[in-house]
N, C-alpha and C positions, 0 to 999 in steps of 0.2 A: 317959411321957416318951419311952420307946423307940418307942411307936406314933406319937408326934408326929414323931419323927425319921424313922421309916419313911414316914410320910405325906409329910413334907417331901421325902424322897429320891424318892418316886414322883412328886411334883408337878414336881420340877426338870426331868426330861427332857421332860415334857409342855409346860412353859412354854418350854423351848428350841425344841421343835418348833413351837410357835406363833410364837415369835420368828423362827425360820428362815422360816416361811411368810410372816410379815409382811415380813421382810427380802427374801425372794425376790420377793414382790409389789412391794415398793418399788423393787427393782432391776429386776425383770423387766418390770413394766408400762411404765416409761419406756423401757427398752430395746426392748420390743416396739413401743411407740409410735414410737420413733426409727426402728426398722427399717421399720415401715409407712410412715412419712413418707418415708424414704429410697427405699423401693421405688416409692412414688408419684411422687416427683420424678424418679427414674430413668426411670420409664415415660413421664412427661411429656417429659423431655429426649429420650428415644428417639423419641417421636412427633414432637416438633419437628424432630428431625434427619431423620426419614423424610419429613415434610412439606416441609422445605427441599430435600431431594434430589429429591422428586417435582416440585416447582416448578422446580428447576434443570433436570431432564430436559425439562419442558414448554417452558422457554425454549429449550433446544437444539432441540427439535422445531419450534418456531415459526420459529427462525432458519433451520433446514434447509429448511423448506417455503418460506420467503420466497426463499432463495437458489435453490432448485430452480425456483420459479415464474419468477424473473428469468432463469435460464438457458434455460428452455423458451420464454419469450417471445422472447428473443434468437435462439434457434435457429429458431423459426417465422418470424421476420422475415427471417432469412438464407435460409430456404427460399423465402419469397415473392420475395426478390430473384432467386433462381435461376429461379423460375417466370416473373417478368416478363421476364427476358432470354431464357429458353429456350422459353417458352410450352408446355412439356411438361405435358399434363393430369395425368400421374402425380405430377409435382412439385407441381401445384396441389392435388391431393387430399392429398399428404403435408403441405402447409401447413395445410389444413383440419384434418387429424388432429392435428397438433402444436398448433394453436390451441385445439382442443377439449381436448387434454391439459392445456394451460395453464389452461383454465376449470375442469377437474376439480381441479387443484392449488390454484386459488383457492378452490374450495369446501372443500377439506381445510383450508386456512389459516383460512377463516371458522369451520369447526367447532372448530379448535384454539384460536381466540381468542374463542369465544362467551361465556366467563365474564368477559371483561374489557371493560367498557363503552368505555374509550378505544380499545382495539384493535378493537372492533367498528366504531366510527366510522371508524377508519383503513382497515379492510378494506372497509367500505362505500364510502368514497371511491375506494379502489383498484378495486373492482368497476365503479364508474361510469366511471373512466378506462379500464378494460379493455374495457367494452362500446363506449365511444366509439372506442377504438383498433381494436377488431374491425371496426366499421363502416368506418373509414378504410381498413384493409387489405383488407376485402372489396370496396370500390369499386376499389381498385388491381387485385385479382384479377379482378374483373368486366371491367375495361377490357382486361386482358391476355387474358382468355378470348375477348373479341370482337375481338382483334387490333388493339387500340389501344395498341401497345407504347410509342410515344413519349409519349403521354399518361400511360400507367401509370408509365413511368420518371420523368417529371416529377413526378407526384403522389407517387411513392415517395420522390423526393428531398425534396419538401416535408414528407412524413410523418416524415422523419428528425429534423426540428426542430419537430414538432408539439407543441402544448401537452399533448395526452393522453399522449404518451410521457414528457414531463417530469413529469406528474402521477404516472404509474406509478412512475417511478424515485424521485420524492420520497416517495411513500407506502411503497414497499418499504424505502427507506433509513430512514424514520421508524419503521417497524415493527421493523426489525432493531436500530436504535439504542435504541428503548425496551426491547426484549427483552434487549439487552446490559446496559443499566442495571439491569434487574430481575435479570439473571443475577448481576451484581456484588452486589446486595443479598442474593440468595439464597445466594451463596457465603459472604457474611458471616454469614448465619443458620446455615449449616452449621458454620462455625468456632465460632460462639457455642454451638451445640449440643454440639460437641466439648469446649468449655471446661466446660460444665455437667457433662458426663460425667466430666471430670477431677476436678471438685470433688466429684462423687459418690464417686469412688474415695478421695479424701482423707477424706471423711466415713466411708467404710467403715473406713478405718484407725483413725480416732478411736473409732468404735464398737468396733472390735476391742480397742483398749486398755482401753476401759471394761469390756468383757466380761472381759478378762484380769484386771483389778483386781477385778471383781465375783466372778470365779471363786474368789478366795481366801476369800470369804464364803459363797458358795453354789456348790458344785461342780456340782450337778445343773443349776442355772440357767446356769452358764457353759458346760457341755457342750451344753445345749439352744440357748443363744444362738450358740455356735460353729457348731453344725449349721445353724442358720438363716442365719448369715452366709456359710457355705460355699455353701449353695444359692443365696443371693442373688448371690454373686460369680459363680457359674456362669452365672446368667441374664444378669448384666451383661456377662460376657465373651462370651457368645453374641451379645448385641446388638451389642457392639463389633465382633466378627468379621463379622457380617452388614453392619454399616455400612461396614466397610472394604471388603468385597466390592462393595457398591454403588458406593462411590467408585471402585474400580478399574474396574468396568464402565462408569461414566460417562466416565472418562478414556480407556478403550479405544475407546468409541463416538465420542468426540470426535476421536481420532486417525484413526479409519476415515472419518469424514465429511470431514476435511481431505484425506485421501488421495483420496477420491472426487471432491472438487471439483477437485483438481489433475489427475486423470485426465480429467474432463469438459472442462477447459480445453484440455488437450493434444489430445483427440479433436476438439474444435471447430476448433482450428487446422488439424489434418490434413484434416478434412472440408472446410474452406473451400478449401484448396488443390486437393483432388480435384474439388470442385464447379466451380471455375473452369475446370479443364481440360475437364471433361465439358460444361460450358455452351457452350464454343466449338465442340465437335464437334456437339452437338445443334443449335446455331444453323445451322451450315453444312449439316447434313443436312436441316433444315426448309426452308431457302432453296432447296436443290437440288431437293427434292421439288416445291415450289410452282412454281418456274420451269420445271421439266421438264414438269409437267402443262399449264401454260399454253402452252409452246412446242409441245407435241405437238398440242393442239387447234388452235392458230392455224396451224401448218404444214399441217394437213389442210385447213383452210378456205382458206388462201392458195393451196394447190395447186388447189382447185376454181376460185377466182377467176382466178388467172393462167393456168391451163390453158384455161378457158373463153374468156378474152379472146384468147389466142393462136390458138385454133381458130377463133374468130369472125373474127379479122382475116384468116386464110387463106381462109375461105369467104365473106367478105363480098361479093365480086364474082361468085364462082361460084354460090353457092347462098344467097341471103338468108335463106331459111327455116331452113336448118341453122345459119347464123350467128346468127339470132335465138334458136334453141334454146340455142346455146352461151352467148349473152349472158344468157339466163334462168338458166342454171345458175350463171354467175358471180355474178348478182345474188342468187341463193339462198345461195351461199357467203358473200357479203358480209353478207346478213341474219343468217346464223348467227353470223358473227363479231361483229356488232353485239349479238346476243342474249347471246353469251358475255361481252362487255365489260359489258353491263348487269348480268348476274349477278355478275360480279366486283365491280362497284361496289356492288351491293346487299349482297354478302357483306362488303365492307370498310366498309359503312355510309357510303359517300361519295356515294351516289345521292341527289340532293336530293328531299325529299318536299314535295308540295303538298297539304297536308291540307284536308279539307272535311268538313262534317257529312254522314254517309252512313247511310241506313236499311239494315241488313244484310238484312232480309227482302226488301225491294224489289231489292236488289243481286243476290241469288241467283236471284230470279224472272226478272230481266232477262237473266241469263247462261245460262238453261236451254237456249236454242236453240244458243248457241255451244258449250256443253258437249256437247250431243247430237251436233253435227257433228264435234266433236273426237275423242270417244271411240268413236263408232260406234253402230250400231243394236242390237247384240247385248248391250249393257249397259243394264239398267233403272235409270234415274235417279229417285230419290225425294227430294222436298223436304219438310222439316219446319220451316218458319219459326215461331219462337216468341219473337222479340225483343220483340214487343208494344209497338212504338213507341220503344224505347230506341235512341239514336243512338250512333255511334262517330265519332271524328274522325281520319280516315286519308286517305291518297292513294288515291283510288278506283281508278285504273289499276293501281297497285301491288298493291292487294288483289285485283283481278280476276286479275292475272297469278299471284298466289299460289294462288288457288283453282283456276285452270285448271291450274297446275303439279301440284297435289295430285291433281286428277282424272286427269291423264295418268299419274302414278305409279300410281294405283289401277287404271287400265286395264291397264298393263303387269303389275301384280301379279296381276290376274284373267285375264290372257292373252286379253283381248277378250271374255270372257263372265262375267256375274255381276250383282250388285246394288250400286249406288252410292247412298249416302244422304248428302245435304247438309242440315245442320240448324243452326239458331241457337237460343240459349236465354239467359235471364237467369241470372246467377250472382253471388253475393255471397261473396267470398273473404276469409279471414283472412290476416294477414300471413304470407308465405312458405308458404302452403298449396299453391300451385302454383309450383314453382321459387323464384325470388327476388322475385316481384312483390309490391308492397305490398297491404295490405288495401283493400277497396272493392268497388264495383259494376263488373261486367265483362259483356261479351257473349261467350259461348262459341260460336264458329263451328267446326263439326265436319264432317269429311269421312271417311266410313266405307265400307270396301269389304269384299267377301266373298272376298278373294284368299288367297294362300298364307301371309301373315303374315311375321314376321321373327323370327329367333333373337335371344337376348339379346346375343350378340356383335355382330351387325349393328346392333341397336338402339343400342348404345353409340357407334357410329361414324357414324350417319346424317347428323350435322351437320358432319362433316369435309369440307373442300373437296376436290373431285376424287375422293371416295369414291363408288363406284357398284357395284351388283350387276348392272347391265345388261350385255349383251354389248358388245364393242368397237364403237364407232361409233354406239351407240344412246343414249348419254347423256354429259353432261359432268361429272356429279357435283357440280354447283353448285345444283341445284334447291332442295333443302331448306336448304342454306347461305344461299341468297338469301332464302328465306322466314324463316329464323331471324333474319337481319339486319334484315329489314323489320319483323318483330314487335317486336324489341327497340327499333328506332327509334320505334315507336309506344308505348313504355313498357308493352308487353304481355309475354305468356309463351306458350310453345308446349309441348305435351305429346303424346307418342305412346304409344298403348296397342296392343300387338300381341303375339300368340303364334303360333308355327308352326301353320299349318292353321286358325287361327281368325280370319283377316283382320286388318286394321289400321285404327285410328281415330286421326286426327290432329286435335287440338283446339287452336284459336287463341283465346287469352284476350286480348281487346282492351278497354281501359278505356272505360267509358261516359262520354259527355260531355253535360252539360246544355245544352239549346238553347232558343231562343225559338220562339214559334209561327210566326213568319215563316220561320225556318230549317227548321222541321219541314215547312212546306208546300213548300219548295224542294228538300228532299233526297229526295223520293220517287223520282226517276229520274235517270238520267244526263243531262247537258246535251245539248241538240239540236245536231246538226251545223250549222255556219253555212252560209249560202247564198253561194257564191263565184261564181255565174254572172254577176252584174251588178256586180261590184266594179270601179270605174274604175281606170285606171292611177294609181299613187301613187308619189311620190318618197320613196325609202327611204334613210335614212342607215345604212350598213353599217360597223360598227366591228369590225375583226378584225386582230390583230397578225401572223398567219401569212400570208405573201404568197400561197401556193398555195391555202389555204382561202379567202382573200379573193377571188382571181380566180375560183375555182369558184363561190362564192356569188354574185358579181356576175353571172355568166352565168346561173345558175339563176333569180335574181330577174328578170333581163331576159327570160328565156324565158317567165316567167309574165306578162309584159306590163307590168311595173312599171319605174320609173326609179331604178336604184340609184346611190348616191353613195358612193364608197370613202373610208373613214377608217382609215388603218393604225395609229392610236394613240389610246388613250383620252384623252390630253392634248389632242388636236386636235378633240375632238367639239364643244366649245362654239364654237370658231371656225368649224367647218363649218356648224353650225346658224345662226350669224350670216350666213354667206355665202349660204345657201339658205333663203329665208323660207317655202317651200312644203313643208317636210319633213312628211310625214304619218305616218311610222313610224320608230322607231329599232330596228334589229336589231343586237344587240351580243353579243360573246362574254362569258363569265363570268370566266375566269381569263386575265389579261393582265399584262404587265410594268408596274410602276408602280402601277396601281390596278386593282381588279376591276371587272367590269361594274356590279354593284349600287352600288359606291362612286362610279363615274362618274355614274350616274343621280342618286344622292343629291347630288352636287356641282354639278349643272346649275343655272343661274339659275332663279328662280321662273317666269319667263315661258315656259320650255320644259318645265315639269313636266307640262303637260296633254297633251304628245305621247305617243301610245301607244308601248309598249316591248315588244319580243320578245327575251327572253334565249335564247341558244343555248349549250349546254354539252355536253361529253362527260364531264366530271369536275368535281364541285363540292366536292371534299374540303376546300378552304380556306374555304368558306362556312359560317358557324357554324350558321345555321338558315334556314328558309324565309321568315321575316319579312323578311330582307334583300332578297328579291325584290319586296316591297311589293305583292303581289297581281298582278304582271304575268305575262303568258304565258311559259312556259318550254318550249323546243324542245330535245329531246335528240339529240345526234349519235350515229351518222350518221342521215340522214333522206332520204326520197325527195322528188321534186318535188311529189307529191300531198300529202304531209304538210306540206311547206313552205308550199304554197298554203293549206291549211286553217289552219295556225297564223297566217299573215299575216292571213287573213280574221278569225279569232277575235280577234287582237290589235287590229286596227282596229275591229272591232265593239264590243269592250269599252270603247274610247276612254279607256284609262288608268284608274288607280285612282280618280280623282276622280269618274268617271262611275258607278262601281259601288259607291261607298261604301267601307267598310272591307273589307279582304281577309279571307279565311276565318279566319285565326288570330285577328284582332282581334274578329271577330264571336263566335267561341267564347268568348273571354275575357270579353267583355261579358255573354254569357249566363250564365256561371258567377257 
């Protein structure tokens, strides 16, 4: 009996221990499970909060990039406006830099929105509008670069209401609006994540109460659970602190961005005021430089003309030979003034072009004798024609003048001794491979010398008007400017390769034109000079609004043996033709009050359209293109009696456009 009691006493503590273990397991396992679930949900809530904050930061980043792109585009267009007005190359390069910066910002915006399909589509549309806008602004800059300021201003005014600008603003507004909407959603997600964290805290408190009650049954389980709860709370507090810090950082960054935008707006306002003041000063400086250079050269030439005429008048009766020499000097001065005005017109792209199909290989072969006489015998001229039948569509005389100009520059660079190489070659260019010319097939006409070469500083300014490295009186500084304007009128490009001591190579890239077999047979050489010896007297209707020019031209035509009929106004031409039924040629000025010469010819009745026409012009800036001349002969002012006689003979020999078929530009278009 006692043993049984003892056994029973020994079993009791053991059973209690088992009960405690079971009770601890019953309490501990659910508590552990609850703690594990709580930790899991806390971790999920924290991750959701971090994800929401990250997306919130991403929205701020996209909005900031969009606003910065908008500001950069506006700043670049403001810079372009300055360039159009001032024509300062530095401002033009600043515009190009700012526009490229806008492109880089657009690339950053595309990278930031690459994970959003809708935003990718919006950014893609924005890039198309940006590229289209860039082409529009580049055309404005190109016009400004070639001194077409009025056209550039007009195009810039139209560009202010262009569809591509509207598309850019709409795309940017849509991107910002979408990101603001997503930002609101993400802010809601952050708030919900905070609510979940608060609920987790409440759960912690409930678990604490359960642990406190369970500690009455199992102290060791309570202590263990309390320790776990304390550790979990520390983790949760650390996460909350980190989340609060992230929120504070986002709020601080938002304030900084707002301050930065305000500063940018203020700087833009101040810069616009400063640019307006600077623009006026630069405009006056540019005008003063240009007019000063023109006045200087013309004063020199007028001094030769007026001085020669005055000396000739004094010696006319005493010594006719001396008087003749002074008259020759005056004529030389007048010819130099004519050449200067021709170069000014070419530089301004106001010199009318009369294009025709030209074989460049034949052209340089025909010029070799003229080049040899011009540059002297101590320079070895080498030809390397390799156009291989490709034709170009240019004004032959203008191209010959350009080549001769380059040869004279090369002679001066070689100081009269050296080697000059003139070559042609076929070239296929990618878009913008050489300057800004479009892709396609080109003829490369190159003039290379073995002279002193040019420094990079000189090379940057060679196309500036009145810039020259020659001594005073040796050059006008318009040679390369004239060539530059001529090449651009032909839709081509010019490139200069030069290093000090290594010579200079000037390359003209002129677009190839497809021609028919008949045109290929005709373009082999320059047209033959007309025979003027047996030309009978012809009644010529002379249309000229300037009385002095009209009187001088009447005397010149009469001196050549023809019968001039004066017509002081384009409006009277039809009546004069009806009064004289034997008119064999119409000689008319191009620019006149009321209507131009081409407009007058186009308005004549059909019965007079077969009469040959000779246009006379000193400036054709208001004529849009050479097609308005309808293939008729064009005589440039000023001219000599010999040139006038030859032009009259050529015009009468051609017998109007109906006798020769389509004019050159029509022929080229038909061939294409």
